[in-house]
C-alpha positions in Angstrom: -4.5 -9.9 4.1 -4.0 -6.2 4.5 -6.3 -3.7 6.3 -6.2 0.1 6.2 -5.5 1.3 9.7 -5.3 4.6 11.5 -2.5 7.1 11.5 -0.8 5.9 8.3 -0.7 2.2 9.2 -1.4 -0.8 7.0 -2.1 -3.9 9.1 -0.9 -7.3 7.8 -2.8 -10.4 8.9 -2.0 -14.1 8.0 -4.8 -15.4 5.8 -4.7 -18.9 7.3 -4.2 -18.2 11.0 -5.9 -14.8 11.0 -3.0 -13.6 13.3 -1.4 -10.2 13.1 2.0 -10.4 11.4 3.1 -6.8 11.2 2.4 -3.2 10.2 3.6 -1.0 7.5 3.8 2.8 8.2 3.5 5.6 5.7 3.3 9.4 6.1 -0.3 10.7 6.2 -3.4 8.6 6.3 -3.8 5.5 4.1 -6.4 5.9 1.4 -5.8 2.9 -0.9 -3.8 -0.4 -0.9 -3.3 -3.2 -3.3 -1.1 -6.3 -3.6 1.0 -7.2 -6.7 -0.3 -10.2 -8.7 2.3 -12.5 -7.2 1.7 -11.2 -3.6 5.3 -10.2 -3.2 4.6 -6.5 -2.9 1.9 -4.3 -1.5 1.4 -0.7 -2.7 -0.2 2.0 -0.7 -1.1 5.6 -1.0 -2.7 8.3 1.0 -3.1 11.8 2.1 0.5 12.8 1.4 0.1 12.1 -2.4 3.0 9.6 -2.4 2.7 5.9 -3.5 4.7 3.4 -1.4 5.8 -0.1 -2.5 6.7 -2.6 0.2 8.2 -6.0 0.1 5.6 -8.1 2.0 8.1 -10.6 3.4 10.7 -8.1 4.7 8.1 -5.3 5.4 10.6 -2.8 3.9 9.7 0.1 1.6 11.5 -0.6 -1.7 10.1 2.3 -3.7 8.3 5.6 -3.1 7.2 8.1 -5.7 4.9 11.1 -5.8 1.6 11.0 -7.6 2.4 13.2 -10.6 -0.9 15.0 -10.9 -0.6 16.1 -7.3 -4.0 14.7 -6.2 -4.7 12.4 -3.3 -5.0 8.8 -4.4 -8.3 7.1 -3.9 -7.7 3.8 -5.7 -4.8 1.6 -6.8 -4.7 -1.5 -9.1 -1.6 -3.5 -10.0 -0.6 -6.1 -12.7 2.7 -7.7 -13.2 3.7 -4.7 -15.5 1.7 -1.7 -14.4 0.4 0.2 -11.4 -2.8 2.3 -12.0 -3.2 5.2 -9.6 -6.6 6.9 -9.5 -8.0 9.9 -7.7 -11.3 11.5 -7.4 
């Protein structure tokens, strides 16, 4: 389970034990997060306009790209082949 935290943190909690397992840190405040279909990755975006992709197991950022239209992301959705980035 992932929660949007303060100051650019995404908080990871084990779904069974409900115990904290780690944090992910991005620049700016977190606006939207989503898991990949297989649960291997989590994507997050926020006030800096960048989209981050982390490996959940290692908690390392494996990819980062800028939202091309330059707006702040307010929603993310992922499938096995695509990532939708929405703003409003």
